[in-house]
PASE-756224 format. One record per residue (C-alpha): residue number from 1; x, y, z; residue in three letters. Coordinates in nm, 2 decimals. Example, Ala and Ser with C-alpha at 12.3 -4.5 7.8 and 13.67 -1.06 7.14 Angstrom:
BEGIN
n/xx/yy/zz/res
1/1.23/-0.45/0.78/ALA
2/1.37/-0.11/0.71/SER
//
This chain:
BEGIN
n/xx/yy/zz/res
1/-0.02/0.02/0.01/MET
2/0.13/0.35/-0.08/ALA
3/0.24/0.58/0.21/GLU
4/-0.05/0.77/0.35/PRO
5/-0.10/1.16/0.31/LEU
6/-0.20/1.21/0.68/ILE
7/-0.12/1.04/1.01/SER
8/-0.37/1.07/1.27/VAL
9/-0.23/1.07/1.61/LEU
10/-0.49/1.03/1.90/ILE
11/-0.34/1.06/2.25/ASP
12/-0.56/0.93/2.53/THR
13/-0.54/0.85/2.90/TYR
14/-0.84/0.72/3.09/ASN
15/-1.10/0.83/2.83/HIS
16/-1.32/0.53/2.82/GLU
17/-1.65/0.76/2.82/ARG
18/-1.52/0.94/2.51/TYR
19/-1.26/0.74/2.30/ILE
20/-1.50/0.57/2.09/GLU
21/-1.64/0.88/1.97/GLN
22/-1.29/1.03/1.89/ALA
23/-1.19/0.70/1.69/ILE
24/-1.53/0.69/1.50/VAL
25/-1.49/1.05/1.41/SER
26/-1.17/0.98/1.24/VAL
27/-1.30/0.68/1.07/LEU
28/-1.61/0.87/0.91/GLU
29/-1.41/1.14/0.76/GLN
30/-1.50/1.21/0.40/ASP
31/-1.13/1.14/0.31/PHE
32/-0.99/0.85/0.15/PRO
33/-0.93/0.57/0.40/PRO
34/-0.63/0.46/0.21/GLY
35/-0.47/0.81/0.25/GLU
36/-0.46/0.83/0.63/MET
37/-0.33/0.61/0.90/GLU
38/-0.48/0.60/1.24/ILE
39/-0.26/0.58/1.54/VAL
40/-0.38/0.57/1.91/VAL
41/-0.11/0.62/2.18/VAL
42/-0.25/0.54/2.53/ASP
43/-0.04/0.68/2.82/ASP
44/-0.09/0.38/3.08/GLY
45/-0.48/0.41/3.11/SER
46/-0.61/0.21/3.39/SER
47/-0.96/0.22/3.30/ASP
48/-1.16/0.04/2.99/ALA
49/-0.99/0.26/2.73/THR
50/-0.76/-0.03/2.62/PRO
51/-1.04/-0.27/2.57/SER
52/-1.24/-0.01/2.35/ILE
53/-0.96/0.09/2.12/VAL
54/-0.89/-0.27/2.07/GLU
55/-1.25/-0.31/1.92/LYS
56/-1.10/-0.08/1.62/PHE
57/-0.79/-0.29/1.55/LEU
58/-0.63/-0.34/1.29/PRO
59/-0.78/-0.04/1.12/ARG
60/-0.64/0.14/1.40/VAL
61/-0.27/0.09/1.54/ARG
62/-0.25/0.10/1.92/TYR
63/0.05/0.20/2.12/ILE
64/0.02/0.13/2.48/ARG
65/0.29/0.26/2.74/LYS
66/0.33/0.33/3.11/GLN
67/0.20/0.66/3.22/ASN
68/0.44/0.96/3.19/GLY
69/0.22/1.23/3.03/GLY
70/0.14/1.40/2.72/GLN
71/0.50/1.48/2.60/ALA
72/0.63/1.13/2.67/SER
73/0.34/0.97/2.45/ALA
74/0.41/1.20/2.17/PHE
75/0.78/1.13/2.18/ASN
76/0.72/0.76/2.14/LEU
77/0.45/0.78/1.87/ALA
78/0.56/1.06/1.64/ILE
79/0.88/0.86/1.53/PRO
80/0.66/0.56/1.44/GLN
81/0.43/0.78/1.20/LEU
82/0.45/0.72/0.82/CYS
83/0.28/1.03/0.67/ALA
84/0.41/1.39/0.55/PRO
85/0.13/1.55/0.75/ILE
86/0.04/1.48/1.13/VAL
87/-0.33/1.57/1.26/ALA
88/-0.34/1.54/1.64/PHE
89/-0.67/1.46/1.82/LEU
90/-0.71/1.44/2.19/ASP
91/-0.91/1.11/2.30/GLY
92/-1.17/1.31/2.46/ASP
93/-1.25/1.54/2.16/ASP
94/-1.38/1.45/1.83/TRP
95/-1.37/1.59/1.48/TRP
96/-1.63/1.72/1.22/ALA
97/-1.67/1.52/0.91/LYS
98/-1.48/1.73/0.67/ARG
99/-1.19/1.82/0.89/LYS
100/-0.92/1.63/0.71/LEU
101/-1.04/1.72/0.39/SER
102/-1.01/2.09/0.47/ALA
103/-0.67/2.05/0.62/VAL
104/-0.55/1.85/0.33/ALA
105/-0.66/2.12/0.09/GLU
106/-0.49/2.40/0.31/ALA
107/-0.16/2.25/0.29/PHE
108/-0.20/2.18/-0.09/GLU
109/-0.28/2.55/-0.12/ALA
110/-0.02/2.67/0.10/ASN
111/0.31/2.50/0.03/HIS
112/0.52/2.70/0.27/ARG
113/0.32/2.68/0.60/ILE
114/0.42/2.48/0.88/ALA
115/0.08/2.41/1.04/ALA
116/-0.30/2.46/0.99/VAL
117/-0.56/2.53/1.26/GLY
118/-0.92/2.61/1.28/HIS
119/-1.22/2.69/1.49/GLY
120/-1.40/2.45/1.70/PHE
121/-1.73/2.37/1.88/PHE
122/-1.71/2.40/2.27/GLU
123/-1.89/2.15/2.45/VAL
124/-1.96/2.07/2.80/ARG
125/-1.90/1.69/2.88/ASP
126/-2.18/1.52/2.70/THR
127/-2.41/1.81/2.65/GLU
128/-2.47/1.94/2.30/PRO
129/-2.26/2.21/2.17/PRO
130/-2.40/2.54/2.25/ARG
131/-2.09/2.78/2.14/GLU
132/-1.85/2.79/1.87/MET
133/-1.51/2.98/1.85/ILE
134/-1.40/3.07/1.48/VAL
135/-1.18/3.31/1.32/SER
136/-1.36/3.61/1.15/VAL
137/-1.17/3.51/0.84/LYS
138/-0.89/3.27/0.72/ASN
139/-0.55/3.40/0.82/ARG
140/-0.20/3.33/0.86/GLN
141/-0.02/3.36/1.18/LEU
142/0.34/3.37/1.21/ASP
143/0.63/3.53/1.43/LEU
144/0.79/3.75/1.19/SER
145/0.75/4.07/1.39/SER
146/0.64/4.18/1.73/LEU
147/0.29/4.28/1.59/ASP
148/0.27/3.92/1.41/SER
149/0.34/3.77/1.77/ALA
150/0.05/3.97/1.92/ARG
151/-0.19/3.83/1.66/VAL
152/-0.05/3.47/1.70/ALA
153/-0.09/3.52/2.08/ASP
154/-0.47/3.62/2.04/ALA
155/-0.53/3.31/1.79/GLY
156/-0.32/3.03/1.92/ILE
157/-0.62/2.88/2.09/THR
158/-0.73/2.80/1.71/LEU
159/-0.41/2.59/1.70/LEU
160/-0.48/2.36/2.02/GLY
161/-0.42/1.99/2.00/THR
162/-0.72/1.88/1.84/SER
163/-0.73/2.16/1.61/ARG
164/-0.35/2.13/1.49/LEU
165/-0.20/1.96/1.20/SER
166/0.15/1.98/1.10/ILE
167/0.39/1.89/0.84/ARG
168/0.61/1.59/0.95/ARG
169/0.94/1.77/0.87/LYS
170/0.86/2.05/1.12/ILE
171/0.82/1.80/1.39/LEU
172/1.17/1.64/1.28/ASN
173/1.31/1.99/1.33/GLN
174/1.16/2.05/1.66/ILE
175/1.29/1.70/1.81/GLY
176/1.22/1.55/2.13/VAL
177/0.97/1.73/2.38/LEU
178/1.04/1.79/2.73/PRO
179/0.89/1.52/2.94/GLU
180/0.81/1.78/3.22/GLU
181/0.52/1.86/3.00/LEU
182/0.29/1.61/3.13/VAL
183/0.01/1.79/2.97/PHE
184/0.01/2.11/2.71/CYS
185/0.28/1.92/2.51/ALA
186/0.12/2.07/2.20/ASP
187/0.23/2.42/2.28/LEU
188/0.60/2.39/2.20/PRO
189/0.48/2.23/1.86/ILE
190/0.26/2.53/1.80/ILE
191/0.52/2.80/1.88/ALA
192/0.80/2.63/1.69/CYS
193/0.56/2.57/1.41/ALA
194/0.48/2.97/1.42/LEU
195/0.84/3.02/1.38/ALA
196/0.94/2.75/1.12/LEU
197/0.69/2.87/0.86/GLY
198/0.37/2.99/1.04/GLY
199/0.03/2.84/1.02/ALA
200/-0.29/2.90/0.84/VAL
201/-0.62/2.93/1.04/ILE
202/-0.92/2.80/0.87/LEU
203/-1.26/3.00/0.95/ASP
204/-1.45/2.71/1.00/ARG
205/-1.56/2.50/1.33/PRO
206/-1.39/2.16/1.23/LEU
207/-1.36/1.97/1.59/CYS
208/-1.54/1.96/1.90/TYR
209/-1.35/2.06/2.21/TYR
210/-1.48/1.90/2.53/ARG
211/-1.47/2.06/2.86/ILE
212/-1.50/1.80/3.16/HIS
213/-1.38/1.73/3.53/PRO
214/-1.10/1.51/3.38/GLY
215/-0.93/1.78/3.17/ASN
216/-0.57/1.78/3.26/MET
217/-0.57/2.16/3.30/CYS
218/-0.88/2.21/3.48/ALA
219/-0.86/2.42/3.79/HIS
220/-1.01/2.27/4.10/ASP
221/-0.97/2.46/4.44/ARG
222/-1.00/2.13/4.61/ALA
223/-0.71/1.94/4.45/ASP
224/-0.41/2.14/4.56/LEU
225/-0.15/1.88/4.44/ALA
226/-0.33/1.88/4.08/ARG
227/-0.33/2.30/4.09/LEU
228/0.04/2.29/4.19/ARG
229/0.13/2.07/3.91/ARG
230/-0.07/2.28/3.67/ASN
231/0.11/2.60/3.78/PHE
232/0.45/2.41/3.76/ASP
233/0.40/2.30/3.41/VAL
234/0.31/2.63/3.29/THR
235/0.60/2.80/3.45/GLU
236/0.82/2.54/3.30/PHE
237/0.66/2.61/2.95/PHE
238/0.72/3.00/2.98/LEU
239/1.10/2.94/3.06/LYS
240/1.14/2.67/2.80/TYR
241/0.97/2.81/2.50/ILE
242/1.19/3.13/2.46/PRO
243/1.50/2.91/2.47/GLU
244/1.35/2.67/2.22/LYS
245/1.25/2.95/1.98/LEU
246/1.60/3.13/2.02/ALA
247/1.72/2.82/1.83/GLU
248/1.51/2.93/1.53/PHE
249/1.63/3.28/1.54/GLY
250/1.34/3.42/1.74/ILE
251/1.40/3.69/1.98/SER
252/1.32/3.69/2.34/ARG
253/1.09/4.01/2.29/GLU
254/0.90/3.83/2.00/VAL
255/0.86/3.48/2.22/SER
256/0.76/3.68/2.52/GLY
257/0.49/3.87/2.31/THR
258/0.37/3.54/2.20/LEU
259/0.35/3.40/2.56/LEU
260/0.19/3.73/2.71/ALA
261/-0.17/3.61/2.78/THR
262/-0.04/3.27/2.91/MET
263/0.18/3.46/3.15/LYS
264/-0.10/3.70/3.26/PHE
265/-0.35/3.42/3.30/GLU
266/-0.08/3.23/3.53/LEU
267/-0.03/3.52/3.74/GLU
268/-0.40/3.56/3.76/ARG
269/-0.49/3.21/3.84/SER
270/-0.20/3.19/4.12/LYS
271/-0.34/3.52/4.28/ALA
272/-0.70/3.37/4.29/GLN
273/-0.56/3.05/4.46/PHE
274/-0.38/3.26/4.73/GLY
275/-0.03/3.28/4.55/ILE
276/0.07/3.62/4.55/GLY
277/-0.07/3.93/4.72/GLY
278/-0.21/4.28/4.61/ARG
279/0.12/4.42/4.48/ARG
280/0.16/4.12/4.25/GLU
281/-0.21/4.16/4.13/VAL
282/-0.14/4.54/4.05/LEU
283/0.17/4.46/3.85/ARG
284/0.01/4.19/3.65/THR
285/-0.30/4.40/3.56/GLU
286/-0.07/4.71/3.46/LEU
287/0.15/4.46/3.25/GLN
288/-0.16/4.32/3.10/ARG
289/-0.29/4.67/3.00/PHE
290/0.02/4.79/2.85/HIS
291/0.07/4.47/2.66/SER
292/-0.29/4.48/2.50/TYR
293/-0.36/4.85/2.48/TYR
294/-0.21/5.18/2.33/GLN
295/-0.29/5.54/2.31/ARG
296/-0.55/5.54/2.59/PRO
297/-0.74/5.88/2.63/SER
298/-0.74/6.06/2.97/LEU
299/-1.06/5.93/3.06/GLY
300/-0.96/5.58/3.00/TYR
301/-0.66/5.62/3.22/LYS
302/-0.90/5.73/3.48/LEU
303/-1.09/5.42/3.46/PHE
304/-0.76/5.21/3.46/GLU
305/-0.67/5.41/3.79/ALA
306/-0.99/5.31/3.92/LEU
307/-0.93/4.92/3.84/VAL
308/-0.58/4.95/4.01/CYS
309/-0.73/5.10/4.33/ALA
310/-0.95/4.81/4.35/CYS
311/-0.65/4.58/4.29/ALA
312/-0.48/4.73/4.59/LEU
313/-0.80/4.74/4.82/ILE
314/-0.94/4.41/4.77/LEU
315/-0.81/4.07/4.85/PRO
316/-0.68/3.91/4.51/PRO
317/-0.96/3.65/4.51/ARG
318/-1.23/3.90/4.55/ASN
319/-1.09/4.14/4.29/PHE
320/-1.08/3.87/4.03/TYR
321/-1.45/3.77/4.14/GLN
322/-1.55/4.13/4.08/LEU
323/-1.36/4.11/3.73/LEU
324/-1.51/3.81/3.63/HIS
325/-1.87/3.91/3.75/TRP
326/-1.79/4.26/3.52/TYR
327/-1.73/4.05/3.22/GLY
328/-2.01/3.81/3.28/ARG
329/-2.26/4.10/3.27/ASN
330/-2.09/4.25/2.99/ASN
331/-2.00/4.59/3.18/PHE
332/-1.73/4.64/2.94/ALA
333/-1.93/4.87/2.74/ARG
334/-1.94/5.11/3.03/LEU
335/-1.56/5.19/2.97/ARG
336/-1.66/5.38/2.66/SER
337/-1.82/5.63/2.88/THR
338/-1.52/5.70/3.05/PHE
339/-1.30/5.70/2.74/GLY
340/-1.12/5.47/2.48/LYS
341/-0.78/5.29/2.43/ALA
342/-0.67/5.12/2.10/GLU
343/-0.63/4.77/2.12/PRO
344/-0.29/4.62/1.97/LYS
345/-0.47/4.35/1.82/VAL
346/-0.80/4.38/1.65/PRO
347/-1.08/4.27/1.87/PRO
348/-1.27/4.08/1.62/ALA
349/-0.98/3.83/1.55/PHE
350/-1.20/3.54/1.66/PHE
351/-1.56/3.54/1.77/GLN
352/-1.76/3.32/2.02/ARG
353/-2.11/3.25/1.86/LEU
354/-2.42/3.04/1.95/PRO
355/-2.45/2.71/1.77/VAL
356/-2.75/2.67/1.55/SER
357/-2.90/2.35/1.42/PRO
358/-2.78/2.43/1.07/SER
359/-2.44/2.47/1.20/ASP
360/-2.45/2.12/1.33/LEU
361/-2.62/2.00/1.01/GLN
362/-2.34/2.13/0.78/SER
363/-2.09/1.93/0.99/ASP
364/-2.25/1.60/0.90/ARG
365/-2.30/1.66/0.56/THR
//
């Protein structure tokens, strides 16, 4: 048989409730079966995941290993893939029917790009999807300048694992992933792809991203060990990526701009969970404002001064509860009564939209 065009790599760990749907969504792609291989790498599941995957043999190749985290699973499986394009899928997500066809077309039309990403439906466990996150248009991301890095930072979520397809030669250039990344091992792949050719983002939702209590990056105040591990992994990533990107000629300033949102979200999360005090919150919010906005009016500066005063007066957890309440109730429109500041990245880079029955129907046809 000729070599496949696309290798589908499904990584899984204790996904007995979801793995069958993930595999079936690949088997039902409107893409020639002879042009893809499907590999499932199991990071030592202790539930019924192995027996479920085995039902799909030999159409699916199954690699099982001891538990070591997502990076170790990728490091074992990637060298065993055959195709020039690799499409990743988490075992708790699934794909829209035209995913692989759209990805293959994008690579064919853009010979120099390293990766392809796209929009997605957001799903709460087993509920029907209610929202989708999509780019307002097809666009390209790269790290060619500070402005490009800001845009890439805004759009990086559209390249997350189940949205990510990448040329195998780029994976070869990246090499072995650090196994400290027990989750989010896709992030160094994404960052390096942006440095080594950039990515095309398709303006369509082509996968279903599932949010559930077992998500490795979920924050649970009661699970302090898990919370500490999540912070440690994020801090490792923020240190590792600038060093890795420097190997490909990307400056620290550009890599820091790419990672700005992740850094701010880490600091915000730590403050909410009791790590850091009011001064750290104030510093984070000031840095965040200067990173995202420029040329603020006097009225807007006064509004930000009010926010800073709240950061110094309120305990961090209460301050961020206030910010969340403010965002949930769409009070951001009140800022315009004070004044305006110009976003450094267009605010309409991607949009969160309600899902209609026609959106789901178009996925199935």
